[in-house]
PAKOLRO-723420 format. One record per atom (N, C-alpha, C): residue number from 1; residue in three letters; x, y negated, z negated. Coordinates in steps of 0.1 Angstrom, whole numbers, plus 5000, padded with zeros to 4 digits. Layout:
BEGIN
num residu c1 c2 c3
NUM ALA X Y Z
...
This chain:
BEGIN
num residu c1 c2 c3
1 MET 9702 5112 7389
1 MET 9694 5098 7387
1 MET 9696 5095 7397
2 ASN 9690 5087 7409
2 ASN 9693 5080 7414
2 ASN 9688 5064 7410
3 PHE 9696 5052 7415
3 PHE 9694 5038 7414
3 PHE 9680 5035 7424
4 ASP 9667 5034 7424
4 ASP 9660 5026 7434
4 ASP 9656 5010 7430
5 LYS 9663 5002 7436
5 LYS 9668 4989 7434
5 LYS 9647 4982 7436
6 GLU 9642 4989 7446
6 GLU 9628 4983 7442
6 GLU 9622 4989 7431
7 THR 9620 4996 7423
7 THR 9618 4998 7414
7 THR 9624 4992 7399
8 PHE 9640 4992 7398
8 PHE 9640 4983 7392
8 PHE 9639 4971 7389
9 ALA 9639 4965 7405
9 ALA 9633 4948 7406
9 ALA 9618 4948 7399
10 ALA 9609 4957 7401
10 ALA 9593 4956 7396
10 ALA 9597 4958 7383
11 ASN 9603 4964 7376
11 ASN 9605 4967 7360
11 ASN 9611 4961 7358
12 LEU 9618 4950 7358
12 LEU 9627 4938 7352
12 LEU 9613 4926 7358
13 ARG 9607 4926 7367
13 ARG 9596 4916 7368
13 ARG 9590 4919 7359
14 ALA 9585 4928 7355
14 ALA 9571 4924 7344
14 ALA 9575 4924 7333
15 ALA 9591 4934 7330
15 ALA 9595 4934 7317
15 ALA 9594 4913 7314
16 ARG 9600 4910 7324
16 ARG 9603 4891 7322
16 ARG 9588 4887 7322
17 ALA 9577 4889 7326
17 ALA 9569 4882 7326
17 ALA 9559 4888 7311
18 LYS 9564 4896 7311
18 LYS 9557 4905 7292
18 LYS 9561 4893 7286
19 LEU 9570 4890 7288
19 LEU 9575 4879 7280
19 LEU 9575 4862 7281
20 ASP 9572 4865 7290
20 ASP 9568 4847 7294
20 ASP 9577 4837 7290
21 ILE 9590 4845 7301
21 ILE 9601 4832 7301
21 ILE 9602 4831 7320
22 THR 9610 4820 7320
22 THR 9617 4818 7338
22 THR 9626 4827 7337
23 GLN 9633 4830 7345
23 GLN 9642 4834 7349
23 GLN 9657 4831 7347
24 ASP 9654 4815 7341
24 ASP 9668 4809 7336
24 ASP 9668 4814 7321
25 GLU 9659 4811 7314
25 GLU 9656 4813 7298
25 GLU 9660 4833 7298
26 PHE 9659 4843 7306
26 PHE 9662 4854 7307
26 PHE 9674 4855 7312
27 ALA 9681 4849 7321
27 ALA 9695 4853 7322
27 ALA 9702 4843 7309
28 ARG 9699 4833 7302
28 ARG 9701 4824 7295
28 ARG 9710 4835 7278
29 ARG 9694 4841 7280
29 ARG 9697 4850 7266
29 ARG 9705 4865 7266
30 ALA 9705 4869 7281
30 ALA 9711 4877 7287
30 ALA 9722 4881 7288
31 GLY 9726 4866 7287
31 GLY 9746 4861 7291
31 GLY 9744 4867 7306
32 ILE 9742 4866 7311
32 ILE 9741 4868 7330
32 ILE 9732 4854 7336
33 SER 9738 4855 7351
33 SER 9735 4844 7353
33 SER 9720 4844 7362
34 LYS 9716 4830 7366
34 LYS 9703 4832 7368
34 LYS 9705 4835 7380
35 ASP 9713 4835 7393
35 ASP 9712 4839 7408
35 ASP 9714 4859 7408
36 ALA 9722 4860 7394
36 ALA 9718 4881 7397
36 ALA 9703 4882 7391
37 VAL 9699 4867 7380
37 VAL 9680 4876 7378
37 VAL 9676 4876 7389
38 VAL 9675 4865 7402
38 VAL 9670 4860 7410
38 VAL 9669 4874 7419
39 LYS 9685 4874 7425
39 LYS 9686 4887 7431
39 LYS 9680 4900 7429
40 TYR 9684 4906 7411
40 TYR 9682 4918 7408
40 TYR 9661 4917 7410
41 GLU 9657 4908 7408
41 GLU 9644 4913 7405
41 GLU 9637 4912 7422
42 SER 9645 4904 7433
42 SER 9639 4904 7449
42 SER 9641 4915 7450
43 GLY 9650 4926 7449
43 GLY 9659 4939 7448
43 GLY 9672 4941 7463
44 GLU 9672 4924 7464
44 GLU 9679 4922 7470
44 GLU 9695 4924 7465
45 GLY 9697 4924 7453
45 GLY 9709 4923 7439
45 GLY 9716 4937 7444
46 TYR 9732 4936 7443
46 TYR 9741 4949 7439
46 TYR 9734 4952 7432
47 ILE 9737 4967 7422
47 ILE 9733 4975 7410
47 ILE 9746 4967 7404
48 PRO 9734 4966 7393
48 PRO 9742 4962 7380
48 PRO 9752 4973 7370
49 GLY 9761 4966 7364
49 GLY 9764 4975 7357
49 GLY 9758 4979 7345
50 ALA 9763 4989 7338
50 ALA 9763 4996 7329
50 ALA 9757 4984 7313
51 ASP 9766 4974 7314
51 ASP 9770 4965 7303
51 ASP 9756 4954 7306
52 LYS 9754 4951 7323
52 LYS 9743 4942 7324
52 LYS 9726 4946 7319
53 ILE 9724 4960 7327
53 ILE 9719 4969 7320
53 ILE 9707 4967 7309
54 MET 9722 4975 7301
54 MET 9717 4973 7282
54 MET 9717 4960 7277
55 SER 9719 4948 7286
55 SER 9716 4934 7281
55 SER 9704 4926 7285
56 ILE 9704 4934 7296
56 ILE 9688 4935 7298
56 ILE 9677 4940 7292
57 CYS 9680 4953 7286
57 CYS 9670 4959 7282
57 CYS 9670 4956 7270
58 ARG 9681 4946 7265
58 ARG 9684 4944 7244
58 ARG 9674 4931 7246
59 VAL 9675 4923 7258
59 VAL 9663 4913 7256
59 VAL 9651 4916 7258
60 ALA 9645 4926 7273
60 ALA 9636 4931 7273
60 ALA 9626 4940 7262
61 HIS 9636 4943 7257
61 HIS 9625 4956 7244
61 HIS 9625 4966 7251
62 ILE 9632 4970 7265
62 ILE 9629 4983 7272
62 ILE 9635 4995 7264
63 SER 9639 5004 7270
63 SER 9647 5013 7272
63 SER 9651 5012 7280
64 PRO 9662 5018 7293
64 PRO 9672 5019 7303
64 PRO 9666 5030 7310
65 ASN 9659 5033 7303
65 ASN 9650 5047 7308
65 ASN 9634 5037 7317
66 GLU 9632 5030 7312
66 GLU 9621 5021 7311
66 GLU 9623 5016 7323
67 LEU 9634 5007 7323
67 LEU 9641 5001 7331
67 LEU 9640 5003 7348
68 MET 9646 5011 7346
68 MET 9651 5022 7360
68 MET 9643 5032 7362
69 GLY 9630 5033 7355
69 GLY 9619 5040 7361
69 GLY 9620 5054 7359
70 TRP 9632 5058 7353
70 TRP 9631 5071 7352
70 TRP 9626 5080 7338
71 GLU 9625 5095 7337
71 GLU 9617 5100 7327
71 GLU 9619 5106 7320
72 GLU 9618 5105 7303
72 GLU 9627 5109 7293
72 GLU 9626 5118 7295
73 VAL 9640 5125 7291
73 VAL 9643 5136 7292
73 VAL 9643 5140 7277
74 ALA 9634 5156 7271
74 ALA 9632 5155 7263
74 ALA 9647 5172 7255
């Protein structure tokens, strides 16, 4: 499975919008910097590590597969 920055960015923006919180608040809850959230959401950021992905998923209430746009494997 490949990392697609555009899919990741779109899914992160959608998840944050669903929560109706700011980038600042999302970053605080996830324990990451606002700058990282801005870059992730723009598709310009670096590839986040597994720890960051799991923090984002915990706050967004979605699975890593949902965040990354990967299909669930049965």
